[in-house]
DRENRO-615819 format. One record per residue (C-alpha): z, y, x; residue in three letters. Coordinates in steps of 0.5 Angstrom, whole numbers, plus 500, padded with zeros to 3 digits. Layout:
BEGIN
{Z=Z	Y=Y	X=X	residu=ala}
...
//
This chain:
BEGIN
{Z=231	Y=756	X=217	residu=met}
{Z=235	Y=760	X=221	residu=ala}
{Z=240	Y=766	X=221	residu=gln}
{Z=242	Y=771	X=226	residu=ala}
{Z=247	Y=777	X=226	residu=lys}
{Z=244	Y=783	X=225	residu=ile}
{Z=247	Y=790	X=224	residu=asn}
{Z=254	Y=786	X=223	residu=gly}
{Z=251	Y=781	X=218	residu=ile}
{Z=248	Y=775	X=217	residu=asn}
{Z=241	Y=775	X=215	residu=ile}
{Z=237	Y=769	X=213	residu=glu}
{Z=230	Y=768	X=216	residu=tyr}
{Z=224	Y=764	X=217	residu=glu}
{Z=218	Y=764	X=222	residu=val}
{Z=211	Y=761	X=221	residu=his}
{Z=205	Y=760	X=225	residu=gly}
{Z=204	Y=760	X=233	residu=ala}
{Z=208	Y=764	X=237	residu=asp}
{Z=202	Y=768	X=240	residu=asn}
{Z=200	Y=770	X=233	residu=gly}
{Z=200	Y=777	X=230	residu=glu}
{Z=207	Y=778	X=228	residu=pro}
{Z=207	Y=780	X=221	residu=leu}
{Z=214	Y=782	X=217	residu=leu}
{Z=214	Y=780	X=210	residu=met}
{Z=219	Y=784	X=206	residu=ile}
{Z=221	Y=782	X=199	residu=met}
{Z=223	Y=786	X=193	residu=gly}
{Z=229	Y=788	X=188	residu=leu}
{Z=233	Y=781	X=188	residu=gly}
{Z=228	Y=777	X=190	residu=ser}
{Z=229	Y=772	X=195	residu=gln}
{Z=224	Y=771	X=201	residu=met}
{Z=221	Y=765	X=197	residu=thr}
{Z=217	Y=769	X=193	residu=arg}
{Z=213	Y=769	X=199	residu=trp}
{Z=211	Y=762	X=197	residu=pro}
{Z=208	Y=757	X=202	residu=pro}
{Z=201	Y=757	X=199	residu=ala}
{Z=201	Y=765	X=200	residu=phe}
{Z=203	Y=765	X=207	residu=tyr}
{Z=200	Y=759	X=209	residu=glu}
{Z=193	Y=763	X=208	residu=lys}
{Z=196	Y=768	X=213	residu=leu}
{Z=198	Y=763	X=218	residu=val}
{Z=191	Y=760	X=218	residu=ala}
{Z=188	Y=767	X=220	residu=lys}
{Z=192	Y=767	X=226	residu=gly}
{Z=199	Y=771	X=224	residu=phe}
{Z=206	Y=769	X=226	residu=arg}
{Z=209	Y=770	X=219	residu=val}
{Z=216	Y=772	X=219	residu=ile}
{Z=220	Y=772	X=212	residu=arg}
{Z=227	Y=774	X=211	residu=phe}
{Z=232	Y=775	X=205	residu=asp}
{Z=234	Y=782	X=205	residu=asn}
{Z=242	Y=783	X=205	residu=arg}
{Z=245	Y=781	X=198	residu=asp}
{Z=240	Y=776	X=196	residu=val}
{Z=238	Y=769	X=198	residu=gly}
{Z=242	Y=766	X=204	residu=leu}
{Z=243	Y=773	X=207	residu=ser}
{Z=250	Y=776	X=207	residu=gln}
{Z=253	Y=778	X=200	residu=lys}
{Z=257	Y=785	X=199	residu=phe}
{Z=262	Y=787	X=194	residu=ser}
{Z=263	Y=792	X=189	residu=gly}
{Z=259	Y=794	X=183	residu=ala}
{Z=256	Y=801	X=182	residu=pro}
{Z=253	Y=802	X=176	residu=ser}
{Z=246	Y=806	X=175	residu=val}
{Z=250	Y=812	X=171	residu=glu}
{Z=255	Y=813	X=177	residu=ser}
{Z=249	Y=813	X=182	residu=val}
{Z=245	Y=818	X=178	residu=val}
{Z=251	Y=822	X=176	residu=gly}
{Z=253	Y=823	X=183	residu=ala}
{Z=246	Y=825	X=185	residu=leu}
{Z=245	Y=830	X=179	residu=ile}
{Z=252	Y=833	X=182	residu=gln}
{Z=249	Y=834	X=189	residu=gly}
{Z=254	Y=828	X=191	residu=gln}
{Z=253	Y=822	X=196	residu=lys}
{Z=253	Y=816	X=191	residu=pro}
{Z=259	Y=811	X=193	residu=asp}
{Z=255	Y=805	X=194	residu=ile}
{Z=256	Y=799	X=199	residu=pro}
{Z=249	Y=800	X=203	residu=tyr}
{Z=243	Y=804	X=203	residu=thr}
{Z=236	Y=803	X=203	residu=leu}
{Z=236	Y=806	X=210	residu=asp}
{Z=241	Y=800	X=212	residu=asp}
{Z=236	Y=795	X=209	residu=met}
{Z=230	Y=798	X=213	residu=ala}
{Z=235	Y=797	X=219	residu=ala}
{Z=236	Y=790	X=218	residu=asp}
{Z=228	Y=789	X=218	residu=ala}
{Z=227	Y=792	X=224	residu=val}
{Z=233	Y=788	X=227	residu=gly}
{Z=230	Y=782	X=225	residu=val}
{Z=224	Y=784	X=230	residu=leu}
{Z=229	Y=785	X=235	residu=asp}
{Z=232	Y=778	X=234	residu=his}
{Z=226	Y=775	X=235	residu=leu}
{Z=224	Y=780	X=241	residu=gly}
{Z=218	Y=783	X=237	residu=ile}
{Z=217	Y=790	X=240	residu=lys}
{Z=211	Y=791	X=235	residu=arg}
{Z=209	Y=788	X=228	residu=ala}
{Z=205	Y=789	X=222	residu=his}
{Z=209	Y=790	X=216	residu=val}
{Z=208	Y=788	X=209	residu=cys}
{Z=212	Y=790	X=203	residu=gly}
{Z=212	Y=789	X=196	residu=ala}
{Z=216	Y=793	X=190	residu=ser}
{Z=223	Y=795	X=193	residu=met}
{Z=220	Y=791	X=200	residu=gly}
{Z=215	Y=796	X=200	residu=gly}
{Z=220	Y=802	X=199	residu=met}
{Z=224	Y=799	X=205	residu=ile}
{Z=217	Y=798	X=209	residu=gly}
{Z=216	Y=806	X=208	residu=gln}
{Z=222	Y=807	X=211	residu=leu}
{Z=221	Y=802	X=217	residu=val}
{Z=214	Y=805	X=218	residu=ala}
{Z=217	Y=813	X=218	residu=ala}
{Z=223	Y=812	X=222	residu=asp}
{Z=221	Y=807	X=227	residu=tyr}
{Z=214	Y=808	X=228	residu=pro}
{Z=214	Y=805	X=235	residu=glu}
{Z=215	Y=798	X=231	residu=arg}
{Z=210	Y=798	X=226	residu=val}
{Z=202	Y=796	X=228	residu=leu}
{Z=200	Y=797	X=221	residu=ser}
{Z=203	Y=797	X=214	residu=phe}
{Z=201	Y=794	X=207	residu=thr}
{Z=204	Y=796	X=201	residu=ala}
{Z=204	Y=792	X=195	residu=val}
{Z=206	Y=795	X=188	residu=phe}
{Z=211	Y=800	X=190	residu=thr}
{Z=212	Y=807	X=190	residu=thr}
{Z=215	Y=814	X=193	residu=thr}
{Z=221	Y=815	X=189	residu=gly}
{Z=217	Y=822	X=186	residu=asn}
{Z=221	Y=823	X=180	residu=pro}
{Z=215	Y=826	X=176	residu=ala}
{Z=212	Y=820	X=176	residu=leu}
{Z=211	Y=815	X=170	residu=pro}
{Z=217	Y=811	X=169	residu=pro}
{Z=217	Y=803	X=167	residu=ser}
{Z=216	Y=801	X=160	residu=thr}
{Z=222	Y=800	X=156	residu=pro}
{Z=221	Y=792	X=156	residu=glu}
{Z=220	Y=792	X=164	residu=ala}
{Z=226	Y=796	X=165	residu=met}
{Z=230	Y=792	X=160	residu=ala}
{Z=228	Y=786	X=165	residu=val}
{Z=232	Y=790	X=171	residu=leu}
{Z=238	Y=792	X=166	residu=thr}
{Z=239	Y=786	X=162	residu=thr}
{Z=243	Y=780	X=165	residu=arg}
{Z=240	Y=773	X=163	residu=ala}
{Z=245	Y=768	X=161	residu=pro}
{Z=249	Y=765	X=167	residu=asp}
{Z=245	Y=759	X=170	residu=pro}
{Z=252	Y=756	X=172	residu=lys}
{Z=254	Y=755	X=164	residu=lys}
{Z=247	Y=754	X=161	residu=asp}
{Z=241	Y=753	X=166	residu=leu}
{Z=236	Y=752	X=161	residu=glu}
{Z=238	Y=758	X=157	residu=ala}
{Z=237	Y=762	X=164	residu=tyr}
{Z=231	Y=759	X=165	residu=leu}
{Z=228	Y=761	X=158	residu=asp}
{Z=230	Y=768	X=159	residu=gln}
{Z=227	Y=768	X=166	residu=ala}
{Z=221	Y=766	X=164	residu=val}
{Z=220	Y=771	X=159	residu=ile}
{Z=222	Y=776	X=164	residu=asn}
{Z=217	Y=774	X=169	residu=gln}
{Z=211	Y=774	X=163	residu=arg}
{Z=214	Y=781	X=161	residu=thr}
{Z=212	Y=784	X=168	residu=ile}
{Z=207	Y=780	X=170	residu=gly}
{Z=199	Y=780	X=171	residu=ser}
{Z=196	Y=780	X=164	residu=pro}
{Z=189	Y=779	X=167	residu=gly}
{Z=191	Y=773	X=170	residu=phe}
{Z=193	Y=766	X=168	residu=pro}
{Z=201	Y=765	X=167	residu=phe}
{Z=203	Y=758	X=168	residu=asp}
{Z=210	Y=757	X=165	residu=glu}
{Z=211	Y=750	X=167	residu=lys}
{Z=210	Y=752	X=175	residu=ile}
{Z=214	Y=759	X=174	residu=met}
{Z=220	Y=755	X=171	residu=arg}
{Z=220	Y=750	X=176	residu=glu}
{Z=220	Y=756	X=181	residu=arg}
{Z=225	Y=760	X=178	residu=leu}
{Z=229	Y=754	X=178	residu=arg}
{Z=229	Y=753	X=185	residu=ser}
{Z=230	Y=760	X=186	residu=asp}
{Z=237	Y=760	X=182	residu=val}
{Z=239	Y=754	X=185	residu=leu}
{Z=238	Y=757	X=192	residu=arg}
{Z=242	Y=763	X=190	residu=cys}
{Z=245	Y=766	X=184	residu=tyr}
{Z=248	Y=773	X=185	residu=glu}
{Z=246	Y=778	X=180	residu=pro}
{Z=251	Y=783	X=182	residu=ala}
{Z=247	Y=784	X=189	residu=gly}
{Z=241	Y=786	X=184	residu=val}
{Z=245	Y=791	X=182	residu=ala}
{Z=247	Y=794	X=189	residu=arg}
{Z=240	Y=793	X=191	residu=gln}
{Z=238	Y=797	X=185	residu=leu}
{Z=243	Y=803	X=187	residu=ala}
{Z=241	Y=803	X=194	residu=ala}
{Z=234	Y=804	X=191	residu=val}
{Z=236	Y=810	X=186	residu=ile}
{Z=240	Y=813	X=191	residu=ala}
{Z=234	Y=813	X=196	residu=asn}
{Z=231	Y=818	X=192	residu=gly}
{Z=224	Y=822	X=193	residu=asp}
{Z=221	Y=819	X=200	residu=arg}
{Z=215	Y=824	X=200	residu=arg}
{Z=218	Y=828	X=205	residu=pro}
{Z=218	Y=822	X=210	residu=lys}
{Z=212	Y=819	X=209	residu=leu}
{Z=208	Y=824	X=213	residu=gly}
{Z=211	Y=821	X=219	residu=lys}
{Z=208	Y=815	X=218	residu=ile}
{Z=202	Y=814	X=223	residu=lys}
{Z=201	Y=806	X=222	residu=ala}
{Z=194	Y=805	X=219	residu=pro}
{Z=196	Y=804	X=211	residu=thr}
{Z=193	Y=800	X=205	residu=val}
{Z=196	Y=801	X=198	residu=val}
{Z=195	Y=795	X=193	residu=leu}
{Z=197	Y=796	X=186	residu=his}
{Z=195	Y=793	X=179	residu=gly}
{Z=193	Y=798	X=174	residu=asp}
{Z=197	Y=794	X=169	residu=ser}
{Z=204	Y=794	X=172	residu=asp}
{Z=209	Y=796	X=167	residu=pro}
{Z=215	Y=796	X=172	residu=leu}
{Z=212	Y=801	X=177	residu=val}
{Z=206	Y=805	X=174	residu=asn}
{Z=200	Y=805	X=178	residu=val}
{Z=201	Y=812	X=179	residu=glu}
{Z=206	Y=810	X=184	residu=gly}
{Z=201	Y=807	X=188	residu=gly}
{Z=197	Y=813	X=188	residu=lys}
{Z=202	Y=818	X=190	residu=asp}
{Z=204	Y=813	X=196	residu=leu}
{Z=197	Y=813	X=198	residu=ala}
{Z=196	Y=821	X=197	residu=ala}
{Z=202	Y=822	X=201	residu=asn}
{Z=201	Y=817	X=207	residu=val}
{Z=195	Y=820	X=212	residu=ala}
{Z=189	Y=816	X=212	residu=gly}
{Z=192	Y=811	X=207	residu=ala}
{Z=187	Y=806	X=203	residu=glu}
{Z=188	Y=805	X=196	residu=leu}
{Z=186	Y=799	X=192	residu=arg}
{Z=187	Y=798	X=185	residu=ile}
{Z=187	Y=791	X=182	residu=val}
{Z=184	Y=791	X=175	residu=pro}
{Z=189	Y=786	X=171	residu=gly}
{Z=195	Y=786	X=176	residu=met}
{Z=202	Y=787	X=174	residu=gly}
{Z=208	Y=786	X=178	residu=his}
{Z=207	Y=779	X=181	residu=asp}
{Z=203	Y=775	X=185	residu=leu}
{Z=199	Y=771	X=181	residu=pro}
{Z=195	Y=765	X=186	residu=pro}
{Z=189	Y=768	X=184	residu=glu}
{Z=190	Y=774	X=188	residu=leu}
{Z=193	Y=771	X=194	residu=tyr}
{Z=186	Y=772	X=197	residu=asp}
{Z=186	Y=779	X=195	residu=thr}
{Z=193	Y=781	X=198	residu=ile}
{Z=191	Y=777	X=204	residu=val}
{Z=185	Y=781	X=205	residu=asp}
{Z=189	Y=788	X=204	residu=ala}
{Z=193	Y=786	X=210	residu=ile}
{Z=187	Y=784	X=214	residu=cys}
{Z=184	Y=790	X=213	residu=cys}
{Z=190	Y=794	X=215	residu=ala}
{Z=191	Y=790	X=221	residu=val}
{Z=183	Y=791	X=223	residu=glu}
{Z=184	Y=798	X=222	residu=arg}
{Z=190	Y=798	X=227	residu=ala}
{Z=186	Y=795	X=232	residu=lys}
{Z=180	Y=800	X=232	residu=val}
{Z=185	Y=806	X=232	residu=ser}
{Z=189	Y=802	X=238	residu=ala}
//
């Protein structure tokens, strides 16, 4: 584990694999620490010769926290009125953080994989810093197109309903967190409640910052429709999405693939909005496909 001063803030990061491996930057989603890319997953990538870089986005994990608590209503209201929302930072700032991690490590170009909000950040990195991106793999993410189907009410409640405070009642927090994960998870694959509970316990003991989730969500909403930018993406792109995702509807993945020239769309039956171990190889294969396409086009 290490920290670097990036864009004036502290960002926690880790590097796994040989120094001469293919650099692969992994960007995690809303309120999710880099630990959501677990060792059993990234070790598969290391075994294939990648130098895997994972990091905590600003406002989560061990990276720097911000202040302020913008509400969804205030952000949406400002946008409706054509005003700039009053938020601590933007998704563009988070994309600059991702590039800043590469700068800190002296990496000129890298493969990029982003999940959920991390895939949105990855879109901005690939569009606004095309010279830095060798390939792009987007996992259960979307374009911000307002015409797309919304999350199910149950999945949206996972984002908007605060769980019990773990500092006051850790077990009650974990009870709710497990239910949340099952709600947005993959119905086509086993759900091991014991393993999930212990992973959630480890994560919350590492960091608990619910206001940071609200600030990140505000940045996502304020970013709006990314389709006008997606035509700038030149890196070979693979879009991986589950057909059973209740949080980011599969139409979001389809829309992303349709708006990035030459993108390959892979829809996974039974996959929701999580990374079950049974799909590690599927995700690794998608990343490897994007990487191979990049080598062919180089």
